[in-house]
C-alpha positions as CSV (number, residue, x, y, z in Angstrom):
1,M,81.1,134.0,102.1
2,K,77.6,133.9,103.2
3,G,75.1,132.7,100.6
4,R,77.9,131.2,98.4
5,R,76.6,128.0,96.7
6,L,78.9,125.1,96.6
7,S,79.8,123.4,93.3
8,S,78.2,120.1,92.4
9,S,81.5,118.4,93.1
10,S,81.6,120.0,96.6
11,R,78.0,118.9,97.2
12,A,78.9,115.3,96.2
13,Y,81.9,115.3,98.6
14,S,79.7,114.4,101.7
15,A,77.8,111.5,100.0
16,D,80.9,110.2,98.3
17,S,82.9,110.3,101.5
18,V,80.2,108.5,103.5
19,K,80.0,105.8,100.8
20,A,83.8,105.5,100.7
21,A,84.2,105.4,104.5
22,A,81.4,102.8,104.9
23,H,83.3,99.9,103.5
24,P,84.8,97.7,106.3
25,T,88.3,97.6,104.8
26,R,88.3,101.3,104.4
27,Q,87.1,101.8,107.9
28,V,90.2,99.8,109.1
29,I,92.4,102.0,106.9
30,L,90.9,105.2,108.2
31,K,91.2,104.0,111.9
32,T,94.8,103.0,111.3
33,L,95.7,106.4,109.6
34,R,94.1,108.2,112.5
35,L,97.1,107.0,114.5
36,G,99.6,108.3,112.0
37,E,101.0,107.8,108.5
38,S,101.3,104.3,107.2
39,T,102.9,102.6,104.2
40,T,101.1,100.1,102.0
41,T,103.1,97.3,103.6
42,E,101.9,98.4,107.0
43,L,98.3,98.7,105.8
44,E,98.5,95.3,104.1
45,S,99.4,93.8,107.5
46,V,96.6,95.5,109.3
47,T,93.8,94.9,106.8
48,G,94.8,91.5,105.5
49,E,94.1,92.7,102.0
50,N,96.4,91.9,99.1
51,R,98.2,94.8,97.5
52,Y,95.9,95.0,94.5
53,N,92.8,95.3,96.7
54,L,94.5,97.7,99.1
55,Y,95.5,100.1,96.3
56,H,91.9,100.1,95.1
57,H,90.6,101.1,98.6
58,L,93.3,103.7,99.0
59,S,92.5,105.1,95.6
60,V,88.8,105.5,96.5
61,L,89.8,107.2,99.8
62,E,92.1,109.5,97.9
63,Q,89.5,110.4,95.3
64,T,87.0,111.5,97.9
65,G,89.7,113.6,99.7
66,L,89.7,111.6,102.9
67,V,93.2,110.3,102.5
68,G,96.4,111.8,101.0
69,S,99.8,110.4,100.2
70,R,103.4,111.5,99.8
71,I,106.6,109.8,98.9
72,R,109.4,110.0,101.4
73,E,112.7,108.2,100.8
74,R,111.2,106.3,97.9
75,V,108.3,105.0,100.1
76,K,104.7,106.0,99.6
77,R,103.1,107.0,102.9
78,F,99.4,107.6,103.4
79,F,97.8,110.0,105.8
80,L,94.4,111.4,106.8
81,R,93.5,114.7,105.2
82,K,92.2,117.4,107.5
83,P,90.5,120.1,105.4
84,R,90.1,123.6,106.9
85,R,86.4,123.7,106.0
86,P,85.1,120.1,105.7
87,E,81.7,119.5,104.2
88,A,81.1,117.0,107.0
89,T,82.8,115.2,109.8
90,F,82.1,111.5,110.3
91,L,82.6,109.6,113.5
92,Q,82.2,105.8,113.8
93,L,82.6,103.9,117.1
94,E,82.2,100.2,117.7
95,R,81.2,98.6,121.0
96,D,83.6,95.7,120.6
97,H,86.7,97.8,119.7
98,P,88.7,98.0,123.0
99,E,90.1,101.6,122.3
100,E,86.6,102.9,121.4
101,R,84.5,101.2,124.1
102,V,84.4,104.0,126.6
103,R,83.5,106.7,124.0
104,F,81.0,104.3,122.5
105,E,79.2,103.8,125.8
106,K,79.2,107.5,126.6
107,L,77.7,108.4,123.3
108,Q,75.2,105.5,123.5
109,R,74.1,106.7,127.0
110,A,73.7,110.3,125.6
111,I,71.6,109.1,122.7
112,A,69.4,107.0,125.0
113,E,68.9,110.0,127.3
114,I,68.1,112.4,124.5
115,L,66.0,110.2,122.3
116,G,64.7,107.5,124.7
117,D,62.2,105.2,123.1
118,E,62.7,106.7,119.6
119,V,65.7,104.4,119.2
120,P,64.5,100.8,119.5
121,H,66.8,98.5,121.5
122,V,69.4,101.3,122.0
123,D,71.2,99.1,124.5
124,K,71.8,96.5,121.8
125,V,73.5,98.9,119.3
126,S,76.9,97.6,118.2
127,R,78.1,100.5,116.0
128,L,77.5,104.2,116.1
129,R,77.9,106.4,113.1
130,V,77.5,110.2,113.4
131,M,77.7,112.8,110.7
132,L,78.2,116.4,111.6
133,T,77.5,119.1,109.0
134,Y,78.6,122.7,109.0
135,P,76.8,126.0,108.1
136,W,78.7,126.2,104.8
137,S,77.7,122.8,103.6
138,D,74.6,122.2,101.5
139,D,73.4,119.6,103.9
140,E,73.2,122.2,106.6
141,R,71.5,124.8,104.3
142,G,68.8,122.4,103.2
143,K,70.1,122.3,99.6
C-alpha cells in the first residue's frame, strides 16, 4: 500500500492520542490497563476519581482508540487496544515510579550519550515521553 494517503481522521489519531494520553488520570488508567483488563470499580480505586470523572476519561481514551471495552458476566471491563498498524507508539517512563526506574535510567543514559549537551540538565529529567512513528503514518512521511 505504498503511497496510500491516510484519511484526515487517521492523521488526527496521533495528535488526539497524544493529547488523550497526556492527562495524569489517563496516564494512570493506561498504566493500569497495561497490566491487564480492569473494571470501573478497580480503576476508581487506583485513580481516586469518582465514577462520573472516570467515565469521562475512559470515554476520551475509547474515542481515540487507545482503550476498548467489553461486557463479561454483566461487568464492563476495559483493556488496552493493540492495533496491527498503529499510527504511533507512545512510551512514558517516570523516574519516581518503582516499576519503571530501571528502564527510565537506561533510556536517560542513552539519551545523554546520544544527545549530550543538547538536552540541558539531562540528569534532572523526571519523566520521559517518547513517540515512535511508522513508515505508513503521515508523521513519518512528512505530511
